[in-house]
C-alpha positions in Angstrom: 31.5 5.4 18.2 32.5 9.0 17.5 30.3 9.1 14.3 27.3 8.0 16.4 28.0 10.7 19.0 28.4 13.3 16.2 25.2 12.2 14.5 23.2 12.3 17.7 24.3 15.8 18.5 23.6 17.0 15.0 20.0 15.6 15.0 19.4 16.9 18.5 20.6 20.4 17.6 18.5 20.4 14.4 15.3 19.5 16.1 15.8 21.8 19.1 16.0 24.7 16.6 13.2 23.5 14.3 10.0 25.4 14.0 7.1 23.7 15.8 5.3 23.1 12.5 8.2 21.0 11.3 7.9 18.7 14.3 4.5 17.6 12.9 6.0 16.7 9.5 6.3 12.9 9.1 9.6 11.5 7.9 10.3 8.6 5.6 13.9 7.2 6.1 15.1 4.5 3.8 18.6 3.2 4.3 20.9 0.6 2.9 21.9 -2.1 5.4 25.3 -2.4 3.7 25.9 1.4 3.5 29.5 2.2 4.1 29.1 6.0 3.7 26.4 6.5 6.4 26.6 3.3 8.4 23.5 1.5 9.4 23.9 2.1 13.1 23.8 5.9 12.4 20.3 5.4 11.0 19.2 3.7 14.2 20.5 6.7 16.3 18.9 9.2 14.0 15.5 7.5 13.9 15.5 7.1 17.7 16.3 10.7 18.3 13.6 11.9 15.9 11.0 9.6 17.5 11.9 9.9 21.2 13.5 13.3 21.5 11.5 15.3 18.9 8.3 13.2 18.8 8.5 13.0 15.0 6.5 10.2 13.2 9.3 8.3 11.4 8.7 5.5 9.0 12.0 3.7 8.5 12.9 0.9 6.3 16.2 -0.8 5.5 17.2 -2.4 2.2 20.0 -4.8 1.3 22.0 -2.2 -0.6 24.9 0.2 -0.2 24.6 4.0 -0.2 22.1 4.1 -3.0 18.4 3.5 -3.8 16.5 0.6 -5.2 13.1 -0.1 -6.8 11.7 -1.5 -3.5 12.7 1.6 -1.6 11.1 3.9 -4.3 7.9 1.8 -4.2 7.8 2.1 -0.4 8.4 5.8 -0.6 5.6 6.2 -3.2 3.1 4.3 -1.0 4.2 6.3 2.0 3.7 9.6 0.2 0.3 8.5 -1.1 -0.8 7.7 2.5 0.6 10.9 4.0 -0.9 13.1 1.3 -4.3 11.4 1.2 
């Protein structure tokens, strides 16, 4: 639970000090559901804080992997970037 608390405070501090234009920047957050480095519940806390506290548009996806990336995630990121930059 300490890691969740620490993560929540870090995100809150980051967005409280962010420039207003950064609050309008959409975020893609891909995460491994088996990640042992940054646990999956930490993603949920970070996403919730960005969405609720900062009003940031977050697209979040989980993938059956550890602390890594996979072709499915890269494809999702590519499609997300294409949509955001269109």
